[in-house]
C-alpha positions as semicolon CSV with decimal commas, in nm:
position;residue;x (nm);y (nm);z (nm)
1;M;2,617;-2,446;38,778
2;R;2,272;-2,597;38,728
3;T;2,059;-2,746;39,000
4;A;1,937;-3,035;38,782
5;P;2,137;-3,298;38,586
6;T;2,017;-3,181;38,246
7;I;2,346;-3,194;38,056
8;L;2,394;-3,526;37,880
9;H;2,720;-3,668;37,748
10;L;2,700;-3,958;37,502
11;D;3,003;-4,172;37,419
12;M;2,952;-4,464;37,182
13;D;3,117;-4,783;37,310
14;A;3,438;-4,880;37,122
15;F;3,272;-4,718;36,822
16;F;3,482;-4,829;36,522
17;A;3,536;-5,181;36,657
18;S;3,170;-5,219;36,759
19;A;3,059;-5,112;36,411
20;E;3,289;-5,374;36,261
21;Q;3,152;-5,644;36,492
22;A;2,794;-5,545;36,405
23;S;2,882;-5,561;36,037
24;K;3,063;-5,896;36,057
25;P;2,878;-6,176;36,242
26;S;3,191;-6,392;36,259
27;L;3,368;-6,125;36,470
28;R;3,098;-6,075;36,734
29;G;3,233;-6,147;37,079
30;K;3,590;-6,165;36,946
31;A;3,891;-5,934;36,977
32;V;3,888;-5,670;36,701
33;V;4,147;-5,397;36,646
34;V;4,090;-5,114;36,396
35;G;4,369;-4,891;36,271
36;G;4,661;-4,851;36,033
37;L;4,814;-5,191;35,954
38;G;5,149;-5,063;35,823
39;P;5,476;-5,057;36,017
40;R;5,396;-4,711;36,149
41;G;5,026;-4,775;36,206
42;V;4,848;-4,699;36,533
43;V;4,535;-4,840;36,693
44;A;4,225;-4,627;36,633
45;T;3,988;-4,839;36,844
46;A;4,002;-5,178;37,014
47;S;3,698;-5,384;37,107
48;Y;3,643;-5,464;37,473
49;E;3,753;-5,820;37,401
50;A;4,087;-5,686;37,272
51;R;4,126;-5,450;37,568
52;V;4,143;-5,751;37,797
53;F;4,489;-5,815;37,644
54;G;4,601;-5,456;37,709
55;V;4,535;-5,317;37,362
56;H;4,415;-4,955;37,359
57;S;4,375;-4,661;37,120
58;A;4,686;-4,470;37,009
59;M;4,902;-4,778;37,077
60;P;5,149;-4,870;36,800
61;M;4,994;-5,147;36,592
62;A;5,307;-5,360;36,621
63;Q;5,270;-5,360;36,999
64;A;4,901;-5,448;36,970
65;R;4,985;-5,749;36,753
66;R;5,230;-5,873;37,014
67;L;4,970;-5,840;37,291
68;A;4,679;-5,991;37,095
69;P;4,822;-6,195;36,805
70;N;4,491;-6,372;36,739
71;A;4,275;-6,060;36,715
72;A;4,119;-5,948;36,386
73;Y;4,311;-5,645;36,252
74;L;4,105;-5,425;36,020
75;V;4,157;-5,108;35,816
76;P;3,904;-4,835;35,914
77;R;3,591;-4,784;35,701
78;F;3,523;-4,417;35,766
79;S;3,230;-4,397;35,527
80;L;3,043;-4,647;35,745
81;Y;3,139;-4,476;36,071
82;K;3,030;-4,138;35,940
83;E;2,694;-4,277;35,825
84;V;2,626;-4,431;36,166
85;S;2,742;-4,111;36,338
86;E;2,492;-3,908;36,139
87;Q;2,214;-4,140;36,256
88;V;2,320;-4,096;36,619
89;M;2,353;-3,717;36,590
90;A;2,004;-3,699;36,438
91;L;1,867;-3,871;36,750
92;L;2,049;-3,618;36,969
93;R;1,913;-3,323;36,774
94;A;1,564;-3,460;36,822
95;L;1,621;-3,408;37,194
96;S;1,757;-3,054;37,182
97;P;1,872;-2,778;36,948
98;L;2,190;-2,753;37,157
99;V;2,407;-3,050;37,055
100;E;2,785;-3,013;37,070
101;P;2,959;-3,292;36,876
102;L;3,314;-3,364;36,992
103;S;3,387;-3,636;36,736
104;L;3,200;-3,895;36,531
105;D;3,107;-4,090;36,844
106;E;3,082;-3,835;37,124
107;A;2,866;-3,530;37,200
108;F;2,715;-3,309;37,471
109;V;2,341;-3,233;37,474
110;D;2,160;-2,960;37,669
111;L;1,836;-3,142;37,753
112;E;1,683;-2,841;37,924
113;A;1,716;-2,626;37,612
114;G;1,505;-2,872;37,417
115;G;1,247;-2,925;37,691
116;A;1,350;-3,292;37,709
117;A;1,438;-3,272;38,080
118;W;1,402;-3,032;38,369
119;D;1,477;-3,245;38,677
120;E;1,644;-3,569;38,777
121;G;1,355;-3,796;38,682
122;S;1,295;-3,651;38,337
123;A;1,670;-3,647;38,265
124;R;1,698;-4,016;38,347
125;L;1,401;-4,100;38,125
126;A;1,556;-3,905;37,837
127;G;1,884;-4,090;37,879
128;V;1,715;-4,432;37,891
129;K;1,511;-4,357;37,579
130;L;1,817;-4,228;37,392
131;R;2,012;-4,547;37,460
132;A;1,718;-4,759;37,342
133;D;1,676;-4,548;37,027
134;I;2,046;-4,573;36,942
135;R;2,034;-4,951;36,977
136;A;1,721;-4,974;36,759
137;V;1,851;-4,745;36,484
138;T;2,217;-4,851;36,469
139;G;2,241;-5,186;36,647
140;L;2,522;-5,036;36,859
141;T;2,543;-4,926;37,221
142;G;2,638;-4,596;37,380
143;S;2,712;-4,490;37,736
144;V;2,533;-4,190;37,882
145;G;2,637;-3,954;38,159
146;L;2,395;-3,702;38,313
147;A;2,504;-3,417;38,539
148;A;2,470;-3,045;38,605
149;S;2,785;-2,956;38,406
150;K;2,975;-3,074;38,101
151;M;3,278;-3,187;38,298
152;L;3,072;-3,403;38,533
153;A;2,854;-3,543;38,253
154;K;3,166;-3,665;38,075
155;I;3,300;-3,820;38,396
156;A;2,963;-3,991;38,444
157;S;2,966;-4,143;38,095
158;E;3,315;-4,281;38,162
159;Q;3,180;-4,450;38,473
160;A;2,887;-4,587;38,273
161;K;3,103;-4,773;38,020
162;P;3,028;-4,998;37,857
163;D;2,660;-4,976;37,768
164;G;2,530;-4,803;38,078
165;L;2,386;-4,484;38,222
166;V;2,513;-4,294;38,527
167;L;2,350;-3,984;38,674
168;I;2,539;-3,763;38,920
169;E;2,301;-3,603;39,167
170;P;2,352;-3,228;39,218
171;G;2,515;-3,165;39,556
172;T;2,722;-3,484;39,550
173;E;2,986;-3,362;39,303
174;R;3,264;-3,277;39,553
175;A;3,233;-3,612;39,729
176;L;3,248;-3,790;39,394
177;L;3,550;-3,603;39,260
178;G;3,756;-3,598;39,579
179;P;3,921;-3,943;39,568
180;M;3,964;-3,945;39,191
181;S;4,302;-3,913;39,022
182;V;4,407;-3,567;38,904
183;R;4,411;-3,716;38,552
184;T;4,030;-3,730;38,568
185;L;4,005;-3,353;38,519
186;P;4,007;-3,207;38,167
187;G;4,341;-3,061;38,068
188;V;4,549;-3,277;38,303
189;G;4,764;-3,489;38,076
190;P;5,073;-3,696;38,153
191;A;5,306;-3,396;38,188
192;T;5,077;-3,193;38,416
193;G;4,990;-3,506;38,612
194;D;5,360;-3,580;38,675
195;H;5,422;-3,217;38,771
196;L;5,143;-3,232;39,029
197;R;5,257;-3,571;39,156
198;R;5,607;-3,436;39,223
199;A;5,440;-3,164;39,431
200;G;5,259;-3,431;39,632
201;I;4,921;-3,382;39,462
202;T;4,763;-3,700;39,326
203;T;4,386;-3,665;39,386
204;V;4,125;-3,405;39,300
205;E;4,068;-3,336;39,671
206;E;4,438;-3,257;39,712
207;I;4,410;-3,007;39,425
208;A;4,125;-2,835;39,610
209;E;4,321;-2,838;39,936
210;A;4,637;-2,699;39,773
211;G;4,457;-2,375;39,700
212;E;4,444;-2,152;39,398
213;D;4,768;-1,961;39,473
214;E;4,972;-2,280;39,493
215;L;4,827;-2,412;39,169
216;V;4,901;-2,083;38,993
217;R;5,259;-2,107;39,119
218;L;5,291;-2,463;38,993
219;L;5,105;-2,441;38,661
220;G;5,070;-2,077;38,566
221;K;4,781;-1,836;38,601
222;A;4,533;-1,963;38,343
223;H;4,584;-2,334;38,405
224;G;4,604;-2,296;38,782
225;H;4,278;-2,098;38,805
226;A;4,092;-2,340;38,577
227;L;4,215;-2,651;38,755
228;H;4,122;-2,523;39,098
229;A;3,771;-2,436;38,980
230;M;3,724;-2,783;38,832
231;A;3,846;-2,948;39,152
232;L;3,566;-2,762;39,332
233;A;3,322;-2,898;39,068
234;H;3,272;-2,551;38,919
235;D;3,212;-2,568;38,544
236;E;2,997;-2,306;38,379
237;R;3,077;-2,392;38,017
238;P;2,760;-2,397;37,804
239;V;2,677;-2,657;37,543
240;V;2,759;-2,489;37,212
241;A;2,565;-2,616;36,911
242;E;2,765;-2,718;36,605
243;R;3,078;-2,537;36,712
244;E;3,307;-2,468;36,419
245;T;3,638;-2,650;36,442
246;K;3,915;-2,429;36,308
247;S;4,198;-2,677;36,350
248;V;4,284;-3,023;36,475
249;S;4,614;-3,076;36,653
250;V;4,803;-3,295;36,897
251;E;5,115;-3,221;37,099
252;D;5,336;-3,383;37,360
253;T;5,554;-3,226;37,629
254;Y;5,859;-3,430;37,730
255;D;5,990;-3,456;38,084
256;V;6,346;-3,469;37,949
257;D;6,450;-3,260;37,648
258;I;6,502;-3,461;37,330
259;H;6,842;-3,403;37,170
260;D;6,859;-3,690;36,923
261;R;6,751;-3,563;36,582
262;M;6,631;-3,905;36,470
263;R;6,405;-3,941;36,773
264;V;6,264;-3,593;36,711
265;G;6,177;-3,703;36,359
266;L;6,010;-4,020;36,483
267;E;5,809;-3,824;36,739
268;V;5,686;-3,588;36,466
269;Q;5,578;-3,888;36,255
270;R;5,392;-4,036;36,550
271;L;5,217;-3,706;36,623
272;A;5,121;-3,672;36,257
273;D;4,951;-4,013;36,269
274;R;4,765;-3,921;36,589
275;C;4,655;-3,592;36,434
276;V;4,514;-3,770;36,128
277;Q;4,336;-4,018;36,355
278;R;4,167;-3,728;36,533
279;L;4,098;-3,553;36,202
280;R;3,927;-3,861;36,059
281;G;3,742;-3,919;36,383
282;A;3,580;-3,578;36,329
283;G;3,504;-3,658;35,965
284;L;3,730;-3,374;35,846
285;S;4,028;-3,307;35,621
286;G;4,255;-3,003;35,595
287;R;4,488;-2,808;35,367
288;T;4,743;-2,656;35,604
289;I;4,991;-2,870;35,799
290;V;5,140;-2,701;36,108
291;L;5,448;-2,803;36,307
292;K;5,507;-2,665;36,657
293;V;5,845;-2,695;36,829
294;R;5,925;-2,564;37,178
295;R;6,299;-2,568;37,233
296;Y;6,513;-2,609;37,545
297;D;6,507;-2,233;37,612
298;F;6,122;-2,223;37,598
299;S;6,128;-2,043;37,262
300;T;5,844;-2,173;37,043
301;L;5,868;-2,202;36,667
302;T;5,571;-2,265;36,438
303;R;5,608;-2,365;36,074
304;S;5,329;-2,439;35,826
305;E;5,278;-2,563;35,472
306;T;4,957;-2,527;35,270
307;L;4,867;-2,801;35,024
308;R;4,669;-2,757;34,705
309;G;4,364;-2,926;34,853
310;P;4,234;-3,084;35,174
311;T;4,359;-3,427;35,278
312;D;4,322;-3,680;35,558
313;D;4,597;-3,904;35,421
314;P;4,847;-3,991;35,698
315;A;5,134;-4,027;35,449
316;V;5,075;-3,674;35,318
317;V;5,061;-3,523;35,666
318;R;5,372;-3,714;35,776
319;E;5,571;-3,602;35,475
320;A;5,466;-3,238;35,512
321;A;5,552;-3,240;35,884
322;A;5,893;-3,394;35,806
323;R;5,964;-3,121;35,549
324;L;5,872;-2,854;35,802
325;L;6,103;-3,012;36,062
326;E;6,397;-2,990;35,822
327;A;6,386;-2,610;35,855
328;V;6,397;-2,612;36,238
329;D;6,718;-2,621;36,443
330;T;6,675;-2,868;36,731
331;T;7,038;-2,909;36,835
332;G;6,987;-2,749;37,178
333;G;6,708;-2,990;37,269
334;V;6,329;-3,004;37,231
335;R;6,079;-3,002;37,517
336;L;5,751;-2,996;37,319
337;L;5,641;-3,108;36,973
338;G;5,305;-3,066;36,804
339;V;5,146;-3,138;36,467
340;G;4,821;-2,979;36,353
341;V;4,598;-2,945;36,050
342;S;4,393;-2,634;35,969
343;G;4,198;-2,504;35,672
344;L;3,944;-2,775;35,745
345;A;3,683;-2,924;35,513
346;D;3,447;-3,220;35,520
347;Y;3,584;-3,369;35,198
348;T;3,920;-3,472;35,052
349;Q;4,086;-3,429;34,713
350;E;4,256;-3,761;34,677
351;D;4,365;-3,700;34,318
352;L;4,609;-3,435;34,434
353;F;4,790;-3,687;34,649
354;A;4,807;-3,995;34,429
355;Q;5,186;-4,001;34,435
356;A;5,201;-3,976;34,812
357;Q;4,945;-4,254;34,844
358;A;5,149;-4,470;34,611
359;R;5,455;-4,417;34,829
360;A;5,253;-4,510;35,138
361;T;5,128;-4,822;34,962
362;A;5,482;-4,928;34,879
363;E;5,585;-4,884;35,245
364;E;5,297;-5,079;35,393
365;P;5,297;-5,459;35,374
366;P;4,986;-5,649;35,267
367;G;4,725;-5,739;35,525
368;Q;4,688;-6,063;35,713
369;E;4,737;-6,365;35,495
370;H;4,492;-6,652;35,524
371;P;4,539;-6,994;35,363
372;A;4,288;-7,104;35,106
373;D;4,008;-7,323;35,232
374;E;3,927;-7,659;35,077
375;E;3,679;-7,514;34,829
376;S;3,931;-7,267;34,687
377;R;4,237;-7,489;34,651
378;D;4,149;-7,574;34,294
379;S;4,043;-7,220;34,199
380;G;4,354;-7,169;33,991
381;A;4,496;-6,899;34,219
382;S;4,868;-6,852;34,175
383;P;5,132;-6,605;34,299
384;E;5,164;-6,292;34,087
385;A;5,259;-5,928;34,113
386;P;5,101;-5,793;34,432
387;A;4,774;-5,607;34,396
388;E;4,680;-5,641;34,762
389;R;4,619;-5,272;34,821
390;R;4,296;-5,310;34,628
391;W;4,179;-5,526;34,914
392;P;4,228;-5,361;35,256
393;A;4,157;-5,597;35,546
394;G;3,798;-5,559;35,665
395;H;3,669;-5,369;35,362
396;D;3,359;-5,470;35,168
397;V;3,357;-5,667;34,844
398;R;3,097;-5,826;34,619
399;H;3,137;-6,142;34,416
400;A;2,920;-6,215;34,114
401;E;2,835;-6,565;34,241
402;H;2,874;-6,549;34,619
403;G;2,738;-6,201;34,695
404;H;2,851;-5,958;34,964
405;G;3,150;-6,020;35,187
406;W;3,456;-5,863;35,343
407;V;3,830;-5,899;35,300
408;Q;3,977;-6,124;35,565
409;G;4,330;-6,086;35,432
410;S;4,545;-6,078;35,120
411;G;4,894;-6,167;35,011
412;L;5,095;-6,349;34,745
413;G;4,846;-6,259;34,477
414;R;4,544;-6,394;34,665
415;V;4,260;-6,236;34,856
416;T;4,061;-6,423;35,119
417;V;3,697;-6,321;35,162
418;R;3,437;-6,413;35,422
419;F;3,088;-6,398;35,273
420;E;2,843;-6,265;35,531
421;T;2,632;-5,957;35,599
422;P;2,523;-5,775;35,915
423;Y;2,195;-5,971;35,899
424;S;2,330;-6,323;35,840
425;V;2,489;-6,600;36,040
426;P;2,871;-6,621;36,026
427;G;2,966;-6,684;35,665
428;R;3,202;-6,914;35,479
429;V;3,552;-6,823;35,363
430;K;3,681;-6,846;35,006
431;T;4,006;-6,739;34,843
432;F;4,046;-6,586;34,496
433;R;4,313;-6,435;34,278
434;T;4,350;-6,064;34,347
435;D;4,261;-5,992;33,982
436;D;3,950;-6,214;33,977
437;P;3,710;-6,031;33,741
438;E;3,407;-6,145;33,940
439;L;3,531;-5,980;34,262
440;E;3,498;-5,605;34,313
441;P;3,504;-5,352;34,599
442;A;3,162;-5,267;34,745
443;D;3,001;-5,010;34,970
444;P;2,929;-5,102;35,334
445;L;2,581;-5,234;35,408
446;P;2,366;-5,064;35,676
447;L;2,411;-5,219;36,019
448;V;2,037;-5,244;36,079
449;V;1,768;-5,313;35,820
450;A;1,405;-5,389;35,897
451;V;1,326;-5,758;35,862
452;D;1,070;-5,691;35,589
453;S;1,320;-5,494;35,378
454;P;1,423;-5,660;35,048
455;D;1,779;-5,535;35,106
456;A;1,807;-5,736;35,425
457;L;1,729;-6,057;35,244
458;E;1,931;-5,999;34,928
459;H;2,248;-6,163;35,062
460;P;2,163;-6,348;35,383
461;G;2,511;-6,500;35,402
462;Q;2,679;-6,809;35,267
463;G;2,503;-7,122;35,382
464;S;2,231;-6,938;35,576
465;S;1,861;-6,998;35,530
466;E;1,755;-6,787;35,826
467;P;1,567;-6,457;35,783
468;A;1,747;-6,132;35,848
469;T;1,723;-6,011;36,208
470;L;1,846;-5,713;36,399
471;P;2,196;-5,774;36,540
472;K;2,220;-5,813;36,915
473;S;2,437;-5,590;37,131
474;R;2,807;-5,672;37,122
475;S;2,933;-5,460;37,407
476;G;2,975;-5,619;37,744
477;G;2,808;-5,557;38,075
478;G;2,628;-5,236;38,134
479;G;2,274;-5,155;38,220
480;E;2,156;-4,839;38,379
481;G;2,347;-4,708;38,677
482;A;2,136;-4,588;38,968
483;A;2,141;-4,220;39,051
484;T;2,480;-4,209;39,208
485;S;2,789;-4,008;39,277
486;S;3,022;-4,304;39,268
487;P;3,127;-4,559;39,002
């Protein structure tokens, strides 16, 4: 392991939700939840204001609505997130040729390889400058961890959240890790954590004290060796530039075998949604859907289906996984299920899946409904055949008279729009018929535009006469953590 904290881990703060808050002045400082809004939808990201109510990523959307009924619930805008991600990754590559992206909002950087840092002082300066550059370029905040290994850099960035910087001094790693939960270490999920807890092991220090032989006995050779090394703060993994992702998958191991066929089917659907969330988070799509089933007798079956083109449509992945499950006998019980996507690409072929998308549209109810405001009561809007899927909640629109805005909700033949831009004050709300010829979908606007740019002043927001300005930070707390080995 290195003797200087020259490995940096960046994790953008509540990335999707923060981007939505930056884009929508009326949502800044308010609870925002981004994800699928249908009955089987899951939370992709929750703002820090929403997390106060217990909402978190991968939670069923129905549960999130019960916990935070007054939050804004938005459909993801992946084109915007990918654009912002590319800006962030460009800043990282300016620091070093060795940048290892983990998703749209997370990456490792080898500062030493780029000559950006060689000791504690230079590493801290690089981290401070990076955070300032990200704020200037994107208007968003990111948390930075600096350490002598990838594992510790990631732990440091977790401690830095939100909007902070934490540096772990070399030589203090064991003292830092010791009292932490076993779940802190990479590869220790709920099942492994419970297995260790039943053996009386709950902290990283207790893993180290248990010894390698005991861990091998409990977890198997490969996992036991790796876990013991990590508990001793040994991590020699290099930062690998632009590693090629061959597949994206998720799986769950169950403490008690599942015998009910209906529950198995529901678990597969849930895993398919999580897999698509991860797929989209990486800006990818894929052609081959893979189902993994480990049965009661530890036999493992893998089934796959290759589509005609790449997709990141959750309905398509769910349906393919369900078809694959039909060919698997689960009567004896299931102890593990997994869903994956391979044959990856950075584009989709939506035309191949129009029928599946139509089915998904029919299953998913319209977004939040908002009553018309006083100015729209006489607009002539009337109930009609639903066309709400043209107007996903949170997506951009443009009106011939009122300019740029976003969909606040739709239902009963109406669509409610708030007219504002990232550079304006909170805008006014108007309601239209869903087939209004003057209203059309639009592309997202950049989150940050220089004040002297004509684009920034084109649509300053309904009722605003103020010049465009850079949006302020929306993530709470933070600041730079002192060189430390504790939270």
